[in-house]
C-alpha positions as CSV (number, residue, x, y, z in Angstrom):
1,M,76.9,20.4,17.9
2,A,73.6,22.1,19.0
3,S,75.4,23.8,21.9
4,C,78.0,25.2,19.4
5,L,75.3,26.4,17.2
6,K,73.5,28.1,20.0
7,N,76.7,30.0,21.1
8,D,77.2,31.3,17.6
9,L,73.7,32.5,17.6
10,S,73.9,34.2,21.1
11,C,74.5,37.9,21.9
12,M,77.8,38.7,23.3
13,V,76.3,41.2,25.7
14,C,73.2,39.3,27.2
15,S,74.4,35.7,26.3
16,K,70.9,35.0,25.0
17,L,69.7,34.1,21.5
18,Y,69.7,37.2,19.3
19,R,66.6,39.3,19.4
20,N,66.2,41.6,16.3
21,P,70.1,41.5,15.6
22,Q,71.7,44.7,14.4
23,L,75.0,44.8,12.7
24,L,77.7,47.5,13.4
25,P,80.2,48.9,10.8
26,C,82.9,46.9,12.6
27,G,81.2,43.5,11.7
28,H,79.9,42.5,15.1
29,S,76.1,42.0,15.8
30,F,74.2,42.6,19.0
31,C,70.5,42.5,20.1
32,R,68.6,45.7,19.3
33,C,67.9,46.4,23.1
34,C,71.6,45.6,24.0
35,L,72.7,47.9,21.2
36,D,70.6,50.8,22.7
37,N,72.4,50.3,26.0
38,L,75.7,50.6,24.3
39,C,74.7,54.0,22.8
40,T,76.3,57.0,24.6
41,A,74.6,60.3,25.3
42,N,76.0,61.8,21.9
43,S,74.4,59.0,19.9
44,T,77.7,57.2,19.5
45,Y,77.8,53.4,19.4
46,V,80.7,51.7,21.0
47,C,81.2,47.9,20.2
48,S,81.8,45.9,23.4
49,V,84.0,43.4,21.6
50,C,86.6,45.5,19.6
51,H,85.6,48.9,21.3
52,W,85.1,50.5,17.9
53,S,83.1,53.7,18.1
54,T,80.9,55.1,15.5
55,R,78.0,57.4,15.0
56,Q,76.7,55.5,11.9
57,K,73.4,53.9,12.8
58,P,73.4,50.0,12.8
59,V,71.4,48.0,10.2
60,A,69.3,44.8,10.6
61,N,71.2,41.6,10.2
62,L,68.5,39.8,8.2
63,V,70.7,36.6,7.7
64,L,71.4,36.3,11.4
65,R,67.8,36.9,12.3
66,N,66.7,34.2,9.8
67,A,69.3,31.8,11.3
68,C,67.9,32.4,14.8
69,E,64.3,31.8,13.6
70,S,65.4,28.6,11.9
71,Y,67.1,27.4,14.9
72,L,64.1,28.1,17.1
73,R,62.0,26.2,14.7
74,E,64.2,23.3,14.7
75,K,64.3,23.3,18.5
76,E,60.7,23.6,18.8
77,K,60.3,20.7,16.3
78,E,62.8,18.6,18.4
79,N,60.8,19.4,21.6
80,N,57.6,18.4,20.1
81,E,59.2,15.1,18.9
82,E,60.7,14.5,22.4
83,V,57.6,15.3,24.3
84,R,55.7,12.3,25.2
85,C,52.7,11.4,27.3
86,S,53.5,11.3,30.9
87,Q,51.0,8.6,31.5
88,H,51.4,6.3,28.5
89,G,54.9,7.4,27.3
90,E,53.8,7.7,23.7
91,K,54.3,10.6,21.3
92,M,51.7,13.6,21.5
93,N,49.9,13.5,18.2
94,F,46.4,15.0,19.0
95,F,44.9,17.9,20.6
96,C,41.6,17.7,22.6
97,K,39.5,20.8,21.9
98,T,37.1,20.0,24.8
99,D,39.9,20.1,27.5
100,E,42.4,22.1,25.4
101,K,45.3,19.9,26.0
102,V,47.8,17.9,23.9
103,I,47.3,14.1,24.2
104,C,48.6,10.8,22.8
105,T,46.8,8.0,20.9
106,E,46.0,6.1,24.1
107,C,44.5,9.1,25.8
108,K,42.4,9.7,22.7
109,T,41.1,6.2,22.8
110,Y,40.3,5.8,26.5
111,S,39.9,9.1,28.5
112,H,39.1,11.4,25.6
113,S,37.0,9.1,23.5
114,S,33.9,11.2,23.7
115,H,35.7,14.6,23.4
116,R,36.4,16.7,20.4
117,V,39.9,15.7,19.2
118,Q,41.8,16.9,16.1
119,P,45.4,16.1,14.9
120,L,48.1,18.2,16.4
121,A,49.4,19.8,13.2
122,Q,45.9,21.0,12.5
123,A,45.3,22.4,15.9
124,V,48.7,24.2,15.7
125,Q,47.7,25.7,12.3
126,Q,44.3,26.8,13.7
127,H,45.8,28.4,16.7
128,K,48.5,30.2,14.8
129,R,46.0,31.6,12.4
130,Q,44.0,32.9,15.5
131,V,47.1,34.4,17.0
132,K,47.9,36.1,13.7
133,A,44.3,37.5,13.3
134,A,44.5,38.9,16.8
135,L,48.0,40.4,16.0
136,R,46.7,42.1,12.9
137,P,45.3,45.3,14.6
138,A,48.6,45.7,16.4
139,E,50.6,45.4,13.2
140,K,48.2,48.0,11.5
141,A,48.7,50.3,14.4
142,L,52.5,49.9,14.2
143,E,52.5,50.6,10.5
144,C,50.5,53.9,11.2
145,L,52.7,54.9,13.9
146,C,55.8,54.3,11.6
147,H,54.3,56.3,8.7
148,G,52.9,59.1,10.9
149,T,49.3,58.6,10.0
150,T,47.9,58.3,13.5
151,G,46.4,60.9,15.7
152,H,49.6,61.4,17.4
153,A,51.0,63.0,14.2
154,K,48.0,65.3,14.2
155,I,48.5,66.3,17.7
156,N,52.3,66.9,16.9
157,R,51.4,69.2,14.0
158,F,48.9,71.1,16.2
159,I,51.7,71.4,18.9
160,Q,53.9,73.0,16.3
161,Y,51.2,75.3,15.2
162,Q,50.5,76.4,18.7
163,A,54.2,77.1,19.2
164,K,54.3,79.3,16.1
165,Q,51.3,81.2,17.1
166,T,52.4,81.7,20.8
167,E,55.8,82.8,19.6
168,R,54.2,85.2,17.3
169,M,52.1,86.7,20.1
170,I,55.2,86.8,22.4
171,R,57.1,88.8,19.8
172,K,54.1,91.2,19.2
173,D,53.8,91.9,23.0
174,F,57.5,92.5,23.3
175,E,57.4,94.7,20.3
176,K,54.8,96.9,22.0
177,L,57.1,97.1,25.1
178,Y,60.1,97.9,22.9
179,Q,58.1,100.6,21.1
180,F,57.0,102.1,24.4
181,L,60.6,102.1,25.8
182,R,61.9,103.6,22.5
183,E,59.2,106.4,22.6
184,E,59.9,107.1,26.2
185,E,63.6,107.2,25.6
186,E,63.1,109.6,22.8
187,Y,60.7,111.7,24.9
188,R,63.2,112.0,27.9
189,I,66.1,112.7,25.6
190,A,64.1,115.4,23.9
191,A,63.3,116.9,27.2
192,L,67.0,116.8,28.2
193,R,67.9,118.6,24.7
194,E,65.2,121.2,25.3
195,E,66.6,122.1,28.8
196,E,70.2,122.0,27.4
197,E,69.1,124.5,24.6
198,R,67.2,126.8,26.9
199,K,69.9,127.1,29.6
200,T,72.7,127.5,27.0
201,E,70.6,130.2,25.3
202,N,70.2,132.0,28.8
203,M,73.9,131.9,29.3
204,E,74.5,133.3,25.8
205,V,72.1,136.3,26.6
206,R,74.0,137.0,29.9
207,V,77.4,136.9,27.9
208,E,76.0,139.3,25.2
209,Q,74.8,141.6,27.9
210,Q,78.3,141.7,29.6
211,I,79.9,142.2,26.2
212,L,77.8,145.3,25.6
213,S,78.5,146.7,29.1
214,L,82.1,146.2,28.9
215,S,82.3,147.6,25.3
216,D,80.7,150.8,26.4
217,R,83.2,151.2,29.4
218,V,86.2,150.5,27.2
219,R,85.0,153.0,24.5
220,Y,84.4,155.7,27.2
221,V,87.8,155.2,28.7
222,E,89.5,155.4,25.3
223,D,87.6,158.4,24.5
224,K,88.7,160.2,27.7
225,L,92.3,159.3,27.0
226,E,92.2,161.4,23.9
227,D,91.2,164.6,26.1
228,D,93.6,167.4,26.7
229,D,96.0,167.0,29.7
230,V,94.1,169.4,31.9
231,T,90.7,167.9,31.3
232,F,92.1,164.4,31.6
233,L,93.7,165.1,35.0
234,Q,90.6,166.9,36.2
235,N,88.5,163.8,35.3
236,F,91.1,161.3,36.3
237,N,89.4,159.6,39.2
238,P,86.1,158.9,37.4
239,I,88.0,157.6,34.4
240,L,90.1,155.3,36.7
241,Q,86.9,153.9,38.3
242,R,85.5,153.2,34.9
243,A,88.7,151.5,33.8
244,Q,88.9,149.4,37.0
245,C,85.7,147.3,36.0
246,T,86.5,143.6,36.1
247,V,84.5,140.9,34.4
248,P,82.1,139.6,37.0
249,D,82.1,135.7,37.7
250,P,79.1,133.9,36.2
251,E,76.2,133.5,38.6
252,L,75.8,129.7,39.2
253,D,72.8,128.2,40.9
254,S,70.7,125.1,40.6
255,G,68.7,126.8,38.0
256,T,71.6,127.5,35.9
257,L,72.9,124.0,35.2
258,I,71.1,120.9,33.9
259,D,68.7,119.4,36.5
260,V,70.4,116.0,36.4
261,A,68.3,114.6,39.3
262,K,65.1,115.4,37.3
263,H,66.2,113.3,34.3
264,L,68.1,110.5,36.1
265,G,66.5,110.3,39.6
266,N,64.6,106.9,39.8
267,L,64.5,106.9,36.1
268,K,63.9,103.0,35.7
269,Y,61.2,103.0,38.4
270,R,59.3,106.1,36.9
271,V,59.4,104.4,33.4
272,W,58.2,101.1,35.1
273,E,55.5,103.0,36.8
274,K,54.4,104.6,33.6
275,M,54.5,101.2,31.9
276,K,51.3,100.2,33.8
277,D,49.3,101.9,31.1
278,V,50.5,99.5,28.5
279,C,51.0,96.5,30.6
280,S,47.3,95.2,31.4
281,H,46.6,92.6,34.1
282,Y,43.5,90.3,33.9
283,P,42.6,88.4,37.1
284,V,41.4,85.4,34.9
285,V,43.3,84.2,31.9
286,L,41.4,81.8,29.7
287,D,42.8,78.5,28.8
288,P,42.4,77.9,24.9
289,N,43.1,74.2,25.4
290,T,39.7,73.8,27.1
291,A,37.7,75.7,24.4
292,P,35.7,73.7,21.8
293,A,36.6,74.2,18.1
294,D,33.5,76.5,17.5
295,L,34.6,79.1,20.2
296,S,37.1,81.8,19.4
297,I,39.6,83.0,22.0
298,S,41.3,86.4,21.6
299,D,45.0,86.6,21.4
300,D,45.3,88.0,24.8
301,L,43.3,85.2,26.3
302,R,40.5,87.3,28.0
303,C,37.6,87.3,25.3
304,V,35.6,84.2,24.1
305,G,32.7,84.1,21.6
306,K,31.1,81.8,19.1
307,S,33.1,81.6,16.0
308,I,31.7,81.4,12.3
309,S,34.2,78.6,11.3
310,N,35.8,76.0,13.5
311,R,39.4,76.8,14.6
312,P,42.0,73.8,14.4
313,S,42.0,71.6,17.4
314,P,43.0,67.9,17.7
315,I,41.2,67.5,21.1
316,P,37.6,66.4,21.0
317,H,35.4,68.4,23.3
318,H,32.0,67.4,24.8
319,R,28.9,69.2,24.4
320,N,29.2,71.4,27.5
321,R,30.8,74.3,25.4
322,I,32.8,75.5,28.4
323,V,36.0,77.6,28.5
324,L,37.8,77.4,31.7
325,G,40.3,79.8,33.4
326,S,44.0,78.7,33.3
327,E,44.2,78.9,37.1
328,G,42.3,77.3,39.8
329,Y,41.6,78.6,43.4
330,N,41.9,76.4,46.6
331,G,41.3,79.2,49.0
332,G,41.5,83.0,49.7
333,F,39.3,85.8,48.2
334,H,39.2,86.2,44.4
335,C,37.2,88.6,42.3
336,W,36.9,89.2,38.6
337,D,34.6,91.1,36.3
338,V,33.0,89.5,33.2
339,E,31.6,92.0,30.6
340,V,28.6,90.5,28.9
341,G,27.6,93.5,27.1
342,D,24.4,93.2,25.1
343,S,24.5,89.5,25.1
344,K,21.3,88.0,26.5
345,H,22.4,84.4,26.6
346,W,25.4,83.3,28.8
347,T,26.5,81.3,31.8
348,I,29.4,82.2,34.1
349,G,30.5,80.7,37.4
350,V,33.1,78.3,38.9
351,C,33.4,74.6,38.6
352,E,35.7,71.6,39.4
353,D,38.3,70.8,36.9
354,T,37.2,67.1,36.4
355,A,33.6,68.2,36.1
356,A,34.4,70.4,33.2
357,R,36.4,67.9,31.3
358,R,33.8,65.3,31.3
359,P,30.4,65.3,29.5
360,V,27.4,65.9,32.0
361,E,23.8,66.1,31.4
362,S,23.3,69.3,33.2
363,L,25.3,72.1,34.9
364,T,24.3,71.6,38.5
365,P,26.1,71.7,41.8
366,R,25.8,67.8,42.0
367,N,27.8,67.7,38.8
368,G,30.4,70.2,40.0
369,F,29.1,73.5,38.6
370,W,28.1,76.7,40.5
371,G,27.2,79.8,38.7
372,L,24.6,82.1,37.1
373,S,22.8,81.6,33.7
374,C,21.0,84.3,31.7
375,D,18.5,83.3,29.0
376,G,16.9,86.4,27.4
377,Y,15.4,88.5,30.1
378,T,15.4,85.7,32.7
379,C,18.2,84.7,35.1
380,K,18.7,81.7,37.5
381,V,21.2,80.1,39.6
382,L,22.6,76.8,38.4
383,G,20.8,73.9,39.9
384,T,17.7,75.8,41.0
385,T,14.3,76.0,39.5
386,N,13.7,79.6,40.6
387,T,14.1,82.2,37.9
388,W,13.5,85.9,37.9
389,H,13.3,88.6,35.3
390,W,15.5,91.7,34.8
391,W,13.1,94.3,35.7
392,N,15.2,97.3,35.7
393,K,18.1,96.6,33.5
394,I,20.2,93.8,32.2
395,P,23.8,94.1,33.7
396,R,26.5,94.7,31.2
397,T,29.3,93.6,33.5
398,V,28.8,90.9,36.2
399,R,31.3,90.7,39.0
400,V,32.1,87.3,40.5
401,K,33.4,87.1,44.1
402,L,34.8,83.8,45.4
403,G,35.6,83.8,49.1
404,H,34.4,83.0,52.5
405,H,31.1,84.0,54.3
406,L,31.2,83.2,57.9
407,I,32.4,79.5,58.0
408,W,31.6,78.6,54.4
409,R,33.1,79.1,51.2
410,T,30.7,80.9,48.8
411,V,30.5,82.5,45.4
412,S,28.4,85.6,44.8
413,F,27.4,87.6,41.7
414,F,27.0,91.4,41.5
415,D,26.2,94.1,38.9
416,A,29.6,95.7,38.6
417,S,28.1,99.1,37.6
418,D,26.4,99.9,40.9
419,G,27.4,96.9,43.2
420,S,24.0,95.6,43.6
421,M,23.8,91.9,44.4
422,I,22.3,89.6,41.7
423,A,22.8,86.3,43.5
424,G,24.7,85.8,46.7
425,S,26.3,83.3,49.1
426,I,26.1,80.2,47.0
427,K,27.8,77.5,49.0
428,V,30.8,75.9,47.2
429,P,33.1,73.1,48.4
430,S,36.6,73.7,49.6
431,V,38.3,72.2,46.5
432,K,40.2,73.8,43.7
433,L,37.7,75.7,41.7
434,F,38.2,77.1,38.1
435,P,36.3,80.1,36.6
436,F,34.4,79.2,33.6
437,L,32.5,81.0,30.8
438,I,29.9,79.9,28.3
439,P,29.0,82.5,25.6
440,G,25.8,82.9,23.7
441,D,25.1,83.0,20.0
442,H,27.3,84.8,17.5
443,P,28.4,87.6,17.7
444,S,28.0,88.0,21.5
445,V,31.5,88.0,23.2
446,L,32.3,87.6,27.0
447,R,35.2,89.7,28.2
448,I,37.3,89.5,31.3
449,Q,37.8,93.1,32.6
450,Q,41.3,94.2,33.4
451,D,42.3,95.1,36.9
452,H,43.3,98.7,37.9
453,V,47.0,98.5,38.5
454,T,48.6,100.8,41.0
455,V,52.2,101.3,42.2
456,T,52.9,102.1,45.8
457,V,56.1,102.8,47.7
458,Q,56.3,101.2,51.1
459,E,56.7,103.7,53.9
460,K,59.3,103.4,56.7
461,F,58.9,104.7,60.3
462,S,60.3,103.9,63.8
463,F,58.0,102.9,66.5
464,L,59.1,102.1,70.1
465,G,62.8,101.9,69.0
466,R,62.2,99.5,66.1
467,S,62.4,100.3,62.4
468,I,59.1,99.0,60.9
469,D,58.3,98.7,57.3
470,A,54.5,99.3,56.9
471,D,52.0,100.3,54.2
472,V,50.3,103.7,54.8
473,R,47.0,101.8,55.3
474,T,48.4,100.2,58.5
475,M,49.4,103.5,60.2
476,P,46.1,104.1,61.9
477,L,46.6,100.9,63.9
478,Y,50.0,102.1,65.3
479,I,48.4,105.5,66.0
480,Y,45.7,103.8,67.9
481,V,48.3,101.8,69.9
482,F,50.2,104.9,70.7
483,V,47.2,107.0,71.8
484,T,46.2,104.1,74.1
485,V,49.5,103.7,75.7
486,A,49.7,107.5,76.2
487,F,46.2,107.4,77.8
488,F,47.3,104.9,80.3
489,I,50.5,106.8,81.2
490,I,48.4,110.0,81.8
491,L,45.9,108.1,83.7
492,L,48.7,106.6,86.1
493,F,50.2,110.1,86.4
494,F,47.0,111.8,87.6
495,N,46.4,108.8,89.9
496,S,49.8,109.2,91.5
497,I,49.1,113.0,92.1
498,T,45.7,112.3,93.6
499,N,47.3,109.8,96.0
500,S,50.0,112.3,97.1
501,Y,47.3,114.9,98.0
502,K,45.5,112.4,100.1
503,Y,48.6,112.0,102.3
């Protein structure tokens, strides 16, 4: 009887007792986990018994779930009744709190007489209450997750906010490009129309001049035809010459027609070359996800400053008040300019990513920070006690150079206005380092200066029978090689002449 009941309460997929049974519209029930495996990619449930497919979500089979729970309770009760002491063969009715084990009456009387013992049912109730109390926080957390009142929901809302703001900026930047292309298109079409009108007008002037000339000839000949016979014959040859004038062909040259090459030649390239004035490039792009809520980041991600009001941010930030660059550097040479303006309180430099994301007591090389800090009219390198004053002037733009000096990797700071060094050859480790900025009080703002963008065309030339693509800046090297080879050839030539004179 018990085995038949167990078969009725078992899932037809996993052959185990139902766990959170779910009912399909066809009337068959399955475990929740088994039903998830039956779900196809397009959210269609296929019954493994009758093969009925439906997109309707299953519902919890409460009756079947209660039956399974009742069966488990009865089974547990039977097991408790059947479990007997292995030493005395008696029913286990007590629980020893000292040894934390179930015992029988004989065990309580003899081996556990001095221990703290309580009835089995009482111990079960106490332990169940303890488990339920431990489960209560998980239940509350589950309820919050289901109702969307946890921090995850706040982060999801912020992600949606970020997506909308980013989409707005993308559309704004593309609108600038569209506007530039529309204006450039109108300008070039207007230039084409202007040339068309000018050259059409020139042709009309030529035609009018020819009309006037031919009209005079025709009128002259017609007048001579009215002369008397003697006069007409005496003047026949000049009249015939004037009458034999033909319409000259239009003079065609490159200046007569539309200069198509001027309007279409490398059109896309010339427009793209001109676009560099509206397409700015910044060597460092700030990461707004690393900025505290009281710092404001510009839409183009190149300016940072203290904000009057906190911006929305679900991520807690520590008290370092640091904004990182979005890209780190493992090696190579990198340079960027930071405009500090009139601000007299700022800190700039490079740091390790893990160092910037954890709270530290001080910004020192030991904690993963290498940089320059300005406080009023004094300045110092991070991690040192030596300070100096700005005697001549406070730099308005600081140039940061990250590269190699001899065998070490270093970071240096310069005044971008005159190239004078502020602090140089600060040794840094050979790990990925991120630029960082710390602005001063409101309204001071730190700005990443844009790079000067140039467009160059690669030159091609042949050297020693091979076609070589090279930048113009590499040409002196090949010239040097050519001159060196020519010098040795001339030297060998004179050497052979000298040897021939000797003999």
